[in-house]
Residue, then its C-alpha position, 0 to 999 in steps of 0.5 A: m725365432s730369437d730363442r732358437r739359437n742351437v744350430y746343427f748343420f747337415y751336409k756331405k763333407e766334400d771339399v767343394l762344399l767345405e769353404k762355403v759351408n764354413s762361411i755360412i757357419e761363421l755367418a751364423k756365429e756372427n749373428d749370435f747362433r750357437i753351432v752344435e755337433d749333436h743334432t739332439v740338442a739343436n733347435i734348428i737343423v740346417s740341411i745343405g745340398g737340395d731336396g735329397a739332403f733335406l730328406q736325409a737330414v730329416r730322416k737321420t735326425n729322427f723326424r724331430s717335431d720339437c725343432l725347425y728344419v731349414g733347407i739350403g740349396i747348392d746349385e741351380t736345381l729348383s727345390l721344393y724344400c729349400d728356400f735359401h741358396l748357399d751363395d746368397r748370404d745376404k738374403m738369409i740375414q735379411a730374412i731373419k732380421e726383417s722377419q720374412i720367414e714363417v713356420r710351415r708344418y708338413p705331414v709325416l707318414e708312419v709305416k708299420v711292417d708286419d707289426t714289428t718294424s716301423f719307420k717314417c717318411l716325409n715324401e712317400c713310401s713305395i712297395r715294388s717287386s724286386i724280381i721281374k714278376t708282378f705281385v698281388i696286394d689286397v688293399f684295405i681302407d680301415e677294415l674294408h677290403f677295397e680292392t685286389f691289386r696286381g702289378d709292379g707295386m703301389l706308392i703312398a705319398t704325403p701332400t709334400g711328396s705328391t710332386a715327386y715320384n707320385k706325380s711321375v705316375n700321374g698322381a695328383v699334386v696336393d696342397p700340403m695344408l691338407r692332412c691326407i695320404q695319396v695312393s697310386e698304382l704302379a703298372s696295375l693289371n686290369n682284367n676279368l680276374y684283377r680289378t682296381l680303381g685304376s687311378s690315384f685316390i686320397l684318404s683323410d688323416n683319419r683313415n688307416l690304409t693296410l696292404k696285405i701281400v698275397q704270398d705267391g712266391n714273390d714276397y721279397p719286395i723293395i720298400g722305398m722310404d723317400n730316397e732310401a730303400l729297405s729290403i725285408r724278407h717275407v713281408k706280409k702286411l704294411e700299415y700306413k697312417l699320418s703321424d700326429t706330429p708333423i715336422k716344422t720347416v722354415k720358409l720365406k713368406d713370399n715363397s709359398y708351396w704353389e709358387k714353388v710348384k709353378r716355378t718347378f713345373l710350369 
């Protein structure tokens, strides 16, 4: 960690936060870190504000694989990405000085839309109908036509995203040390005409998933990218795979993913 000294802070410029953030910035300077205004020259990118801010920080700084991301929470809400709290300055310094932190790599999902637009997600990518009408999707695993889905939409999640939207639709919680993607249905219809697996399924990092939307007049879906939405007209095909370059995050050694899951849900 000693050679990673350029720090970029990502946070909302709100009056209620500024005093505490300035205090953290001064604390960083006192410990020989350099504060930079350009995230492209940062070695460490610090998000302040909880899991939502962390997802935004990663997205706004283009999912960099050559730096470390650090999450700092601002309230008592339990967080899966933030190992530190804005009010606990002493714990941050102690963790750095006593080498209580380690680097964890989190898988990133790559999504291509109609061979033109592409983007990345840390938690999940969802595709849902934008009108009160179900739509039909042909699901391909590699080159195999796996099933034809009809319903509200589908959700493709990373392991770290498995505890978010995915869990709320009865998907499995997945260890982030497993490089995989999970596919979950959103209100599927199962009858004599349309038949799906009816449960979430998990694909290895060697698989490619393709969703082809049947053009029946409902081809204006809402595509969710973590905590943002994207609306594209006439979407025909979405392709999913895991990126070869995960992001690197800083975590406390005594605060594993499963300890966070236990605190959050049990």
